[in-house]
All heavy atoms as TSV, in Angstrom:
chain	resi	resn	atom	element	x	y	z
A	1	MET	N	N	120.420	97.055	104.878
A	1	MET	CA	C	121.085	97.228	103.589
A	1	MET	C	C	121.119	98.760	103.349
A	1	MET	O	O	120.274	99.486	103.498
A	1	MET	CB	C	120.455	96.518	102.471
A	1	MET	CG	C	120.520	94.988	102.588
A	1	MET	SD	S	122.271	94.431	102.575
A	1	MET	CE	C	122.165	92.978	101.705
A	2	THR	N	N	122.225	99.152	102.661
A	2	THR	CA	C	122.386	100.496	102.269
A	2	THR	C	C	123.067	100.454	100.887
A	2	THR	O	O	123.901	99.660	100.626
A	2	THR	CB	C	123.272	101.298	103.324
A	2	THR	OG1	O	123.333	102.609	102.841
A	2	THR	CG2	C	124.670	100.712	103.418
A	3	THR	N	N	122.632	101.424	99.978
A	3	THR	CA	C	123.307	101.500	98.702
A	3	THR	C	C	123.892	102.958	98.724
A	3	THR	O	O	123.139	103.976	98.918
A	3	THR	CB	C	122.181	101.427	97.574
A	3	THR	OG1	O	121.713	100.061	97.663
A	3	THR	CG2	C	122.899	101.482	96.225
A	4	THR	N	N	125.144	103.038	98.264
A	4	THR	CA	C	125.903	104.327	98.096
A	4	THR	C	C	126.437	104.347	96.723
A	4	THR	O	O	126.891	103.334	96.104
A	4	THR	CB	C	127.051	104.328	99.096
A	4	THR	OG1	O	126.608	104.025	100.344
A	4	THR	CG2	C	127.714	105.650	99.034
A	5	THR	N	N	126.267	105.568	96.171
A	5	THR	CA	C	126.739	105.773	94.836
A	5	THR	C	C	127.984	106.601	94.818
A	5	THR	O	O	128.118	107.560	95.437
A	5	THR	CB	C	125.752	106.445	93.967
A	5	THR	OG1	O	124.458	105.720	93.859
A	5	THR	CG2	C	126.177	106.782	92.428
A	6	TYR	N	N	129.044	106.012	94.057
A	6	TYR	CA	C	130.347	106.660	94.030
A	6	TYR	C	C	130.539	107.051	92.601
A	6	TYR	O	O	130.076	106.381	91.638
A	6	TYR	CB	C	131.446	105.714	94.439
A	6	TYR	CG	C	131.349	105.193	95.843
A	6	TYR	CD1	C	130.638	104.037	96.241
A	6	TYR	CD2	C	131.807	105.996	96.873
A	6	TYR	CE1	C	130.522	103.637	97.465
A	6	TYR	CE2	C	131.642	105.632	98.202
A	6	TYR	CZ	C	130.912	104.393	98.545
A	6	TYR	OH	O	130.821	103.943	99.819
A	7	SER	N	N	131.436	108.028	92.386
A	7	SER	CA	C	131.818	108.496	91.015
A	7	SER	C	C	133.144	107.988	90.868
A	7	SER	O	O	134.146	108.301	91.548
A	7	SER	CB	C	131.692	110.032	90.855
A	7	SER	OG	O	130.449	110.459	91.126
A	8	VAL	N	N	133.349	107.240	89.621
A	8	VAL	CA	C	134.707	106.667	89.287
A	8	VAL	C	C	135.145	107.192	87.926
A	8	VAL	O	O	134.274	107.197	86.980
A	8	VAL	CB	C	134.612	105.108	89.295
A	8	VAL	CG1	C	136.037	104.512	88.987
A	8	VAL	CG2	C	134.279	104.643	90.728
A	9	THR	N	N	136.292	107.594	87.764
A	9	THR	CA	C	136.808	108.103	86.553
A	9	THR	C	C	137.825	107.156	85.907
A	9	THR	O	O	138.429	106.267	86.517
A	9	THR	CB	C	137.564	109.415	86.640
A	9	THR	OG1	O	138.714	109.311	87.617
A	9	THR	CG2	C	136.687	110.564	87.230
A	10	GLY	N	N	137.890	107.146	84.508
A	10	GLY	CA	C	138.800	106.405	83.792
A	10	GLY	C	C	138.321	105.089	83.115
A	10	GLY	O	O	138.916	104.507	82.411
A	11	MET	N	N	137.080	104.664	83.495
A	11	MET	CA	C	136.602	103.378	82.915
A	11	MET	C	C	136.130	103.649	81.483
A	11	MET	O	O	135.413	104.656	81.177
A	11	MET	CB	C	135.468	102.826	83.722
A	11	MET	CG	C	135.947	102.349	85.155
A	11	MET	SD	S	134.656	101.499	86.022
A	11	MET	CE	C	133.509	102.736	86.425
A	12	THR	N	N	136.400	102.731	80.656
A	12	THR	CA	C	135.983	102.886	79.234
A	12	THR	C	C	135.232	101.740	78.548
A	12	THR	O	O	134.684	101.824	77.456
A	12	THR	CB	C	137.241	103.259	78.332
A	12	THR	OG1	O	138.112	102.013	78.399
A	12	THR	CG2	C	137.935	104.512	78.743
A	13	CYS	N	N	135.269	100.532	79.320
A	13	CYS	CA	C	134.626	99.336	78.703
A	13	CYS	C	C	134.234	98.361	79.741
A	13	CYS	O	O	134.323	98.601	80.921
A	13	CYS	CB	C	135.665	98.665	77.770
A	13	CYS	SG	S	137.189	98.067	78.688
A	14	GLY	N	N	133.677	97.240	79.311
A	14	GLY	CA	C	133.121	96.127	80.143
A	14	GLY	C	C	134.288	95.628	81.003
A	14	GLY	O	O	134.026	95.187	82.110
A	15	HIS	N	N	135.498	95.488	80.455
A	15	HIS	CA	C	136.544	94.884	81.235
A	15	HIS	C	C	136.944	95.861	82.465
A	15	HIS	O	O	137.103	95.370	83.508
A	15	HIS	CB	C	137.814	94.847	80.448
A	15	HIS	CG	C	139.036	94.405	81.247
A	15	HIS	ND1	N	139.220	93.066	81.641
A	15	HIS	CD2	C	140.065	95.161	81.532
A	15	HIS	CE1	C	140.317	93.047	82.261
A	15	HIS	NE2	N	140.911	94.320	82.284
A	16	CYS	N	N	136.840	97.069	82.230
A	16	CYS	CA	C	137.068	98.125	83.246
A	16	CYS	C	C	135.984	97.935	84.440
A	16	CYS	O	O	136.293	97.874	85.673
A	16	CYS	CB	C	136.881	99.542	82.784
A	16	CYS	SG	S	138.003	100.042	81.510
A	17	THR	N	N	134.676	97.795	84.019
A	17	THR	CA	C	133.702	97.585	85.008
A	17	THR	C	C	133.803	96.298	85.751
A	17	THR	O	O	133.477	96.233	86.999
A	17	THR	CB	C	132.289	97.794	84.389
A	17	THR	OG1	O	132.032	96.680	83.365
A	17	THR	CG2	C	132.012	99.044	83.748
A	18	SER	N	N	134.189	95.302	85.040
A	18	SER	CA	C	134.473	94.001	85.726
A	18	SER	C	C	135.596	94.081	86.827
A	18	SER	O	O	135.528	93.530	87.814
A	18	SER	CB	C	134.897	92.906	84.733
A	18	SER	OG	O	133.736	92.656	83.842
A	19	ALA	N	N	136.687	94.838	86.364
A	19	ALA	CA	C	137.811	94.942	87.365
A	19	ALA	C	C	137.293	95.692	88.608
A	19	ALA	O	O	137.649	95.303	89.847
A	19	ALA	CB	C	138.955	95.725	86.720
A	20	VAL	N	N	136.589	96.784	88.446
A	20	VAL	CA	C	136.114	97.541	89.570
A	20	VAL	C	C	135.143	96.752	90.380
A	20	VAL	O	O	135.182	96.731	91.690
A	20	VAL	CB	C	135.402	98.881	89.127
A	20	VAL	CG1	C	134.736	99.581	90.282
A	20	VAL	CG2	C	136.502	99.806	88.540
A	21	THR	N	N	134.175	96.039	89.814
A	21	THR	CA	C	133.199	95.182	90.483
A	21	THR	C	C	133.972	94.174	91.331
A	21	THR	O	O	133.591	93.959	92.463
A	21	THR	CB	C	132.233	94.550	89.415
A	21	THR	OG1	O	131.545	95.535	88.779
A	21	THR	CG2	C	131.252	93.630	90.122
A	22	GLU	N	N	134.891	93.465	90.753
A	22	GLU	CA	C	135.700	92.423	91.303
A	22	GLU	C	C	136.358	92.884	92.714
A	22	GLU	O	O	136.318	92.310	93.747
A	22	GLU	CB	C	136.740	91.881	90.433
A	22	GLU	CG	C	137.543	90.834	91.140
A	22	GLU	CD	C	138.695	90.181	90.176
A	22	GLU	OE1	O	138.585	90.396	88.957
A	22	GLU	OE2	O	139.547	89.527	90.679
A	23	GLU	N	N	136.965	94.085	92.598
A	23	GLU	CA	C	137.643	94.662	93.826
A	23	GLU	C	C	136.712	95.108	94.848
A	23	GLU	O	O	136.837	94.851	96.054
A	23	GLU	CB	C	138.600	95.806	93.365
A	23	GLU	CG	C	139.782	95.387	92.602
A	23	GLU	CD	C	140.682	94.371	93.225
A	23	GLU	OE1	O	140.831	94.419	94.564
A	23	GLU	OE2	O	141.280	93.507	92.651
A	24	LEU	N	N	135.577	95.764	94.447
A	24	LEU	CA	C	134.558	96.263	95.362
A	24	LEU	C	C	133.854	95.084	96.087
A	24	LEU	O	O	133.552	95.231	97.309
A	24	LEU	CB	C	133.632	97.216	94.790
A	24	LEU	CG	C	134.161	98.493	94.376
A	24	LEU	CD1	C	133.118	99.338	93.591
A	24	LEU	CD2	C	134.532	99.338	95.624
A	25	THR	N	N	133.607	94.026	95.330
A	25	THR	CA	C	132.909	92.803	96.119
A	25	THR	C	C	133.792	92.125	97.037
A	25	THR	O	O	133.282	91.379	97.888
A	25	THR	CB	C	132.380	91.887	94.969
A	25	THR	OG1	O	133.416	91.347	94.222
A	25	THR	CG2	C	131.249	92.473	94.186
A	26	LYS	N	N	135.084	92.430	97.071
A	26	LYS	CA	C	135.962	91.851	98.095
A	26	LYS	C	C	135.805	92.551	99.442
A	26	LYS	O	O	136.308	92.005	100.447
A	26	LYS	CB	C	137.482	91.980	97.621
A	26	LYS	CG	C	137.843	91.000	96.501
A	26	LYS	CD	C	139.285	91.271	96.087
A	26	LYS	CE	C	139.661	90.487	94.911
A	26	LYS	NZ	N	141.070	90.759	94.444
A	27	LEU	N	N	135.259	93.728	99.386
A	27	LEU	CA	C	135.046	94.411	100.678
A	27	LEU	C	C	134.044	93.731	101.570
A	27	LEU	O	O	132.971	93.261	101.126
A	27	LEU	CB	C	134.626	95.892	100.428
A	27	LEU	CG	C	135.588	96.740	99.738
A	27	LEU	CD1	C	135.094	98.176	99.475
A	27	LEU	CD2	C	136.966	96.945	100.533
A	28	ASP	N	N	134.204	93.708	102.881
A	28	ASP	CA	C	133.287	93.059	103.791
A	28	ASP	C	C	131.970	93.747	103.735
A	28	ASP	O	O	131.878	94.955	103.801
A	28	ASP	CB	C	133.829	93.199	105.208
A	28	ASP	CG	C	135.012	92.206	105.471
A	28	ASP	OD1	O	135.136	91.127	104.649
A	28	ASP	OD2	O	135.667	92.382	106.521
A	29	GLY	N	N	130.911	92.884	103.545
A	29	GLY	CA	C	129.559	93.393	103.590
A	29	GLY	C	C	128.912	93.774	102.251
A	29	GLY	O	O	127.780	93.944	102.170
A	30	VAL	N	N	129.752	93.955	101.253
A	30	VAL	CA	C	129.188	94.247	99.871
A	30	VAL	C	C	128.482	93.123	99.317
A	30	VAL	O	O	128.912	92.009	99.273
A	30	VAL	CB	C	130.374	94.714	98.961
A	30	VAL	CG1	C	129.874	94.908	97.556
A	30	VAL	CG2	C	130.985	95.922	99.492
A	31	THR	N	N	127.256	93.409	98.954
A	31	THR	CA	C	126.371	92.259	98.365
A	31	THR	C	C	126.145	92.482	96.834
A	31	THR	O	O	125.826	91.601	96.175
A	31	THR	CB	C	124.986	92.225	99.054
A	31	THR	OG1	O	124.421	93.561	98.953
A	31	THR	CG2	C	125.253	91.880	100.582
A	32	GLU	N	N	126.294	93.784	96.388
A	32	GLU	CA	C	125.965	94.018	94.947
A	32	GLU	C	C	126.743	95.253	94.525
A	32	GLU	O	O	126.822	96.256	95.208
A	32	GLU	CB	C	124.489	94.136	94.731
A	32	GLU	CG	C	124.067	94.339	93.282
A	32	GLU	CD	C	122.548	94.387	93.117
A	32	GLU	OE1	O	121.863	94.998	93.917
A	32	GLU	OE2	O	121.934	93.761	92.093
A	33	VAL	N	N	127.195	95.214	93.219
A	33	VAL	CA	C	127.810	96.374	92.606
A	33	VAL	C	C	127.134	96.527	91.215
A	33	VAL	O	O	127.094	95.636	90.467
A	33	VAL	CB	C	129.348	96.281	92.444
A	33	VAL	CG1	C	129.855	97.356	91.741
A	33	VAL	CG2	C	130.025	96.154	93.886
A	34	LYS	N	N	126.647	97.760	90.914
A	34	LYS	CA	C	126.039	98.019	89.627
A	34	LYS	C	C	126.748	99.267	89.147
A	34	LYS	O	O	126.937	100.229	89.858
A	34	LYS	CB	C	124.518	98.281	89.672
A	34	LYS	CG	C	123.692	97.057	90.015
A	34	LYS	CD	C	122.215	97.430	89.832
A	34	LYS	CE	C	121.410	96.163	90.194
A	34	LYS	NZ	N	119.945	96.413	90.017
A	35	ILE	N	N	127.157	99.261	87.898
A	35	ILE	CA	C	127.890	100.385	87.288
A	35	ILE	C	C	127.193	100.943	86.121
A	35	ILE	O	O	126.817	100.158	85.135
A	35	ILE	CB	C	129.358	99.961	86.948
A	35	ILE	CG1	C	130.087	99.588	88.181
A	35	ILE	CG2	C	130.079	101.152	86.189
A	35	ILE	CD1	C	131.449	99.028	87.920
A	36	ASP	N	N	127.000	102.292	86.096
A	36	ASP	CA	C	126.438	102.926	84.912
A	36	ASP	C	C	127.661	103.551	84.197
A	36	ASP	O	O	128.207	104.632	84.604
A	36	ASP	CB	C	125.517	104.150	85.365
A	36	ASP	CG	C	124.269	103.535	86.044
A	36	ASP	OD1	O	123.805	102.471	85.740
A	36	ASP	OD2	O	123.742	104.283	86.950
A	37	LEU	N	N	128.134	102.829	83.199
A	37	LEU	CA	C	129.408	103.176	82.550
A	37	LEU	C	C	129.167	104.428	81.650
A	37	LEU	O	O	128.280	104.554	80.878
A	37	LEU	CB	C	129.845	102.089	81.611
A	37	LEU	CG	C	131.176	102.222	80.777
A	37	LEU	CD1	C	132.334	102.504	81.835
A	37	LEU	CD2	C	131.384	101.163	79.855
A	38	ASN	N	N	130.042	105.429	81.878
A	38	ASN	CA	C	130.068	106.530	80.999
A	38	ASN	C	C	131.543	106.567	80.412
A	38	ASN	O	O	132.452	107.111	81.040
A	38	ASN	CB	C	129.927	107.900	81.873
A	38	ASN	CG	C	130.031	109.094	81.062
A	38	ASN	OD1	O	130.065	109.098	79.821
A	38	ASN	ND2	N	130.025	110.322	81.669
A	39	ALA	N	N	131.704	105.849	79.290
A	39	ALA	CA	C	133.037	105.575	78.756
A	39	ALA	C	C	133.867	106.852	78.571
A	39	ALA	O	O	133.516	107.804	77.888
A	39	ALA	CB	C	132.971	104.945	77.404
A	40	GLY	N	N	134.992	106.871	79.262
A	40	GLY	CA	C	135.918	107.963	79.327
A	40	GLY	C	C	135.590	109.169	80.165
A	40	GLY	O	O	136.331	110.135	80.318
A	41	GLY	N	N	134.439	109.071	80.888
A	41	GLY	CA	C	133.977	110.179	81.655
A	41	GLY	C	C	133.901	109.567	83.116
A	41	GLY	O	O	134.730	108.775	83.558
A	42	THR	N	N	132.989	110.197	83.862
A	42	THR	CA	C	132.730	109.721	85.242
A	42	THR	C	C	131.613	108.860	85.273
A	42	THR	O	O	130.488	109.159	84.851
A	42	THR	CB	C	132.468	110.991	86.116
A	42	THR	OG1	O	133.637	111.840	86.033
A	42	THR	CG2	C	132.383	110.537	87.566
A	43	SER	N	N	131.844	107.602	85.743
A	43	SER	CA	C	130.825	106.550	85.814
A	43	SER	C	C	130.258	106.493	87.288
A	43	SER	O	O	130.990	106.671	88.298
A	43	SER	CB	C	131.366	105.177	85.436
A	43	SER	OG	O	131.857	105.230	84.080
A	44	ALA	N	N	128.945	106.206	87.368
A	44	ALA	CA	C	128.284	106.071	88.620
A	44	ALA	C	C	128.442	104.531	89.089
A	44	ALA	O	O	128.098	103.633	88.310
A	44	ALA	CB	C	126.804	106.403	88.541
A	45	VAL	N	N	128.870	104.390	90.195
A	45	VAL	CA	C	129.090	102.958	90.736
A	45	VAL	C	C	128.234	102.885	92.031
A	45	VAL	O	O	128.370	103.649	93.049
A	45	VAL	CB	C	130.555	102.731	91.138
A	45	VAL	CG1	C	130.597	101.422	91.717
A	45	VAL	CG2	C	131.413	102.897	89.857
A	46	HIS	N	N	127.180	102.024	91.931
A	46	HIS	CA	C	126.181	101.833	93.002
A	46	HIS	C	C	126.604	100.555	93.793
A	46	HIS	O	O	126.668	99.512	93.254
A	46	HIS	CB	C	124.825	101.758	92.444
A	46	HIS	CG	C	124.469	102.793	91.441
A	46	HIS	ND1	N	124.024	103.962	91.773
A	46	HIS	CD2	C	124.425	102.627	90.114
A	46	HIS	CE1	C	123.834	104.698	90.679
A	46	HIS	NE2	N	124.036	103.913	89.671
A	47	VAL	N	N	126.928	100.771	95.034
A	47	VAL	CA	C	127.400	99.635	95.876
A	47	VAL	C	C	126.425	99.427	97.021
A	47	VAL	O	O	126.123	100.346	97.827
A	47	VAL	CB	C	128.814	100.001	96.502
A	47	VAL	CG1	C	129.307	98.788	97.371
A	47	VAL	CG2	C	129.843	100.301	95.424
A	48	THR	N	N	125.850	98.246	97.053
A	48	THR	CA	C	124.945	97.836	98.079
A	48	THR	C	C	125.766	96.935	99.089
A	48	THR	O	O	126.407	95.989	98.737
A	48	THR	CB	C	123.746	96.959	97.481
A	48	THR	OG1	O	123.118	97.819	96.535
A	48	THR	CG2	C	122.776	96.679	98.654
A	49	SER	N	N	125.554	97.309	100.367
A	49	SER	CA	C	126.272	96.636	101.415
A	49	SER	C	C	125.432	96.548	102.694
A	49	SER	O	O	124.431	97.272	102.790
A	49	SER	CB	C	127.556	97.427	101.705
A	49	SER	OG	O	127.290	98.726	102.189
A	50	ALA	N	N	125.813	95.701	103.623
A	50	ALA	CA	C	125.091	95.437	104.869
A	50	ALA	C	C	125.049	96.661	105.726
A	50	ALA	O	O	124.229	96.935	106.435
A	50	ALA	CB	C	125.705	94.218	105.623
A	51	ALA	N	N	126.241	97.432	105.588
A	51	ALA	CA	C	126.344	98.684	106.385
A	51	ALA	C	C	127.096	99.740	105.650
A	51	ALA	O	O	127.750	99.319	104.546
A	51	ALA	CB	C	127.012	98.385	107.753
A	52	ALA	N	N	127.155	100.905	106.086
A	52	ALA	CA	C	127.929	102.004	105.328
A	52	ALA	C	C	129.412	101.537	105.253
A	52	ALA	O	O	130.028	100.970	106.215
A	52	ALA	CB	C	127.833	103.311	106.023
A	53	LEU	N	N	130.049	101.814	104.118
A	53	LEU	CA	C	131.436	101.462	103.905
A	53	LEU	C	C	132.371	102.634	104.115
A	53	LEU	O	O	131.897	103.793	104.116
A	53	LEU	CB	C	131.643	101.001	102.374
A	53	LEU	CG	C	130.846	99.789	102.053
A	53	LEU	CD1	C	130.986	99.636	100.416
A	53	LEU	CD2	C	131.243	98.544	102.702
A	54	ASP	N	N	133.581	102.288	104.566
A	54	ASP	CA	C	134.587	103.195	104.799
A	54	ASP	C	C	135.057	103.756	103.496
A	54	ASP	O	O	135.486	102.966	102.578
A	54	ASP	CB	C	135.791	102.566	105.633
A	54	ASP	CG	C	136.880	103.582	105.758
A	54	ASP	OD1	O	136.727	104.676	106.407
A	54	ASP	OD2	O	138.035	103.330	105.306
A	55	GLU	N	N	134.972	105.123	103.292
A	55	GLU	CA	C	135.318	105.651	101.913
A	55	GLU	C	C	136.763	105.332	101.542
A	55	GLU	O	O	137.154	105.152	100.455
A	55	GLU	CB	C	135.073	107.122	101.902
A	55	GLU	CG	C	135.228	107.659	100.425
A	55	GLU	CD	C	134.826	109.091	100.186
A	55	GLU	OE1	O	133.769	109.468	100.877
A	55	GLU	OE2	O	135.473	109.819	99.451
A	56	THR	N	N	137.642	105.270	102.523
A	56	THR	CA	C	139.101	105.011	102.255
A	56	THR	C	C	139.197	103.584	101.687
A	56	THR	O	O	139.896	103.339	100.694
A	56	THR	CB	C	139.945	105.105	103.516
A	56	THR	OG1	O	139.773	106.468	104.030
A	56	THR	CG2	C	141.353	104.764	103.273
A	57	ALA	N	N	138.436	102.616	102.190
A	57	ALA	CA	C	138.513	101.342	101.652
A	57	ALA	C	C	138.021	101.212	100.247
A	57	ALA	O	O	138.516	100.467	99.375
A	57	ALA	CB	C	137.673	100.343	102.638
A	58	VAL	N	N	136.903	101.961	100.034
A	58	VAL	CA	C	136.372	102.035	98.647
A	58	VAL	C	C	137.329	102.573	97.780
A	58	VAL	O	O	137.573	102.093	96.594
A	58	VAL	CB	C	135.036	102.769	98.590
A	58	VAL	CG1	C	134.487	102.964	97.245
A	58	VAL	CG2	C	133.960	102.077	99.497
A	59	ARG	N	N	137.982	103.663	98.110
A	59	ARG	CA	C	138.972	104.383	97.259
A	59	ARG	C	C	140.140	103.498	96.981
A	59	ARG	O	O	140.571	103.313	95.845
A	59	ARG	CB	C	139.521	105.681	98.018
A	59	ARG	CG	C	140.425	106.477	97.199
A	59	ARG	CD	C	140.843	107.705	97.873
A	59	ARG	NE	N	139.625	108.601	98.260
A	59	ARG	CZ	C	138.958	109.423	97.436
A	59	ARG	NH1	N	139.371	109.438	96.170
A	59	ARG	NH2	N	137.927	110.060	97.761
A	60	GLU	N	N	140.578	102.679	98.064
A	60	GLU	CA	C	141.704	101.751	97.809
A	60	GLU	C	C	141.374	100.612	96.811
A	60	GLU	O	O	142.157	100.160	96.043
A	60	GLU	CB	C	142.175	101.237	99.109
A	60	GLU	CG	C	142.911	102.335	99.948
A	60	GLU	CD	C	143.273	101.799	101.356
A	60	GLU	OE1	O	142.850	100.733	101.727
A	60	GLU	OE2	O	143.873	102.679	102.000
A	61	ALA	N	N	140.068	100.166	96.937
A	61	ALA	CA	C	139.568	99.004	96.049
A	61	ALA	C	C	139.539	99.478	94.671
A	61	ALA	O	O	140.008	98.813	93.684
A	61	ALA	CB	C	138.209	98.550	96.485
A	62	VAL	N	N	139.007	100.720	94.504
A	62	VAL	CA	C	138.943	101.288	93.053
A	62	VAL	C	C	140.289	101.532	92.537
A	62	VAL	O	O	140.608	101.217	91.333
A	62	VAL	CB	C	138.105	102.545	93.079
A	62	VAL	CG1	C	138.206	103.285	91.764
A	62	VAL	CG2	C	136.636	102.273	93.434
A	63	ASP	N	N	141.283	101.972	93.330
A	63	ASP	CA	C	142.625	102.246	92.900
A	63	ASP	C	C	143.328	100.940	92.610
A	63	ASP	O	O	144.040	100.815	91.643
A	63	ASP	CB	C	143.511	102.898	94.078
A	63	ASP	CG	C	144.858	103.224	93.626
A	63	ASP	OD1	O	144.984	104.129	92.744
A	63	ASP	OD2	O	145.744	102.605	94.290
A	64	GLU	N	N	143.011	99.832	93.262
A	64	GLU	CA	C	143.620	98.530	93.031
A	64	GLU	C	C	143.081	98.082	91.632
A	64	GLU	O	O	143.825	97.400	90.948
A	64	GLU	CB	C	143.235	97.508	94.125
A	64	GLU	CG	C	143.778	96.140	93.884
A	64	GLU	CD	C	145.258	96.053	94.126
A	64	GLU	OE1	O	145.814	96.907	94.813
A	64	GLU	OE2	O	145.858	95.178	93.546
A	65	ALA	N	N	141.886	98.393	91.265
A	65	ALA	CA	C	141.424	98.070	89.973
A	65	ALA	C	C	142.018	98.936	88.810
A	65	ALA	O	O	141.857	98.619	87.605
A	65	ALA	CB	C	139.927	98.219	89.927
A	66	GLY	N	N	142.741	100.008	89.226
A	66	GLY	CA	C	143.443	100.867	88.199
A	66	GLY	C	C	142.585	102.082	87.930
A	66	GLY	O	O	142.864	102.782	86.869
A	67	TYR	N	N	141.641	102.452	88.688
A	67	TYR	CA	C	140.826	103.656	88.419
A	67	TYR	C	C	140.808	104.534	89.621
A	67	TYR	O	O	141.403	104.298	90.592
A	67	TYR	CB	C	139.411	103.288	88.007
A	67	TYR	CG	C	139.525	102.209	86.898
A	67	TYR	CD1	C	139.510	100.877	87.066
A	67	TYR	CD2	C	139.788	102.727	85.562
A	67	TYR	CE1	C	139.672	100.005	86.051
A	67	TYR	CE2	C	139.937	101.856	84.528
A	67	TYR	CZ	C	139.977	100.528	84.744
A	67	TYR	OH	O	140.155	99.621	83.624
A	68	GLU	N	N	140.096	105.661	89.447
A	68	GLU	CA	C	140.147	106.648	90.586
A	68	GLU	C	C	138.755	107.045	91.014
A	68	GLU	O	O	137.887	107.263	90.184
A	68	GLU	CB	C	140.853	107.927	90.010
A	68	GLU	CG	C	141.114	108.964	91.137
A	68	GLU	CD	C	141.945	110.111	90.677
A	68	GLU	OE1	O	142.712	109.994	89.643
A	68	GLU	OE2	O	141.932	111.184	91.241
A	69	LEU	N	N	138.553	107.126	92.347
A	69	LEU	CA	C	137.267	107.591	92.863
A	69	LEU	C	C	137.302	109.141	92.808
A	69	LEU	O	O	138.219	109.737	93.163
A	69	LEU	CB	C	137.284	107.182	94.377
A	69	LEU	CG	C	135.854	107.278	94.989
A	69	LEU	CD1	C	134.876	106.265	94.412
A	69	LEU	CD2	C	136.009	106.863	96.452
A	70	ALA	N	N	136.256	109.660	92.040
A	70	ALA	CA	C	136.219	111.127	91.853
A	70	ALA	C	C	135.945	111.756	93.189
A	70	ALA	O	O	135.312	111.258	94.104
A	70	ALA	CB	C	135.157	111.440	90.852
A	71	PRO	N	N	136.496	112.982	93.352
A	71	PRO	CA	C	136.201	113.647	94.662
A	71	PRO	C	C	134.699	113.942	94.837
A	71	PRO	O	O	134.006	114.114	93.833
A	71	PRO	CB	C	137.047	115.015	94.553
A	71	PRO	CG	C	137.566	115.028	93.158
A	71	PRO	CD	C	137.255	113.739	92.402
A	72	ALA	N	N	134.246	113.959	96.010
A	72	ALA	CA	C	132.744	114.273	96.216
A	72	ALA	C	C	132.677	115.739	95.947
A	72	ALA	O	O	133.510	116.496	96.209
A	72	ALA	CB	C	132.502	113.881	97.742
A	73	PRO	N	N	131.362	116.008	95.373
A	73	PRO	CA	C	131.144	117.477	95.201
A	73	PRO	C	C	131.109	118.296	96.484
A	73	PRO	O	O	130.673	117.767	97.469
A	73	PRO	CB	C	129.753	117.357	94.450
A	73	PRO	CG	C	129.181	116.050	94.706
A	73	PRO	CD	C	130.350	115.145	95.105
A	74	GLY	N	N	131.661	119.410	96.423
A	74	GLY	CA	C	131.614	120.351	97.574
A	74	GLY	C	C	130.341	121.021	97.819
A	74	GLY	O	O	129.329	120.817	96.963
A	75	PRO	N	N	130.168	121.629	98.836
A	75	PRO	CA	C	128.864	122.370	99.086
A	75	PRO	C	C	128.623	123.455	98.089
A	75	PRO	O	O	129.607	124.039	97.595
A	75	PRO	CB	C	129.115	122.905	100.634
A	75	PRO	CG	C	130.584	122.958	100.829
A	75	PRO	CD	C	131.145	121.931	99.915
A	76	THR	N	N	127.385	123.710	97.783
A	76	THR	CA	C	127.043	124.768	96.849
A	76	THR	C	C	126.597	126.017	97.636
A	76	THR	O	O	126.038	125.874	98.676
A	76	THR	CB	C	125.970	124.327	95.957
A	76	THR	OG1	O	124.781	123.798	96.722
A	76	THR	CG2	C	126.362	123.110	94.963
A	77	ALA	N	N	126.836	127.124	97.083
A	77	ALA	CA	C	126.521	128.361	97.754
A	77	ALA	C	C	125.255	128.860	97.286
A	77	ALA	O	O	124.759	128.654	96.246
A	77	ALA	CB	C	127.675	129.366	97.545
């Protein structure tokens, strides 16, 4: 099992988190989704799966729910 944390923007309420959770749990291998809601900001979405997930698939699932996967932070100098 592996847990990956993604940053998602645009969620503001429980309905939002439910929509994202529903779409992510449709991905093959996903066993659990936990969301630390930051209403109106960037929320942490923790996805537990049998193996690492394809980020494109995660991005598409979040988009299907109506939200956006925030870009990964770049390297620091």
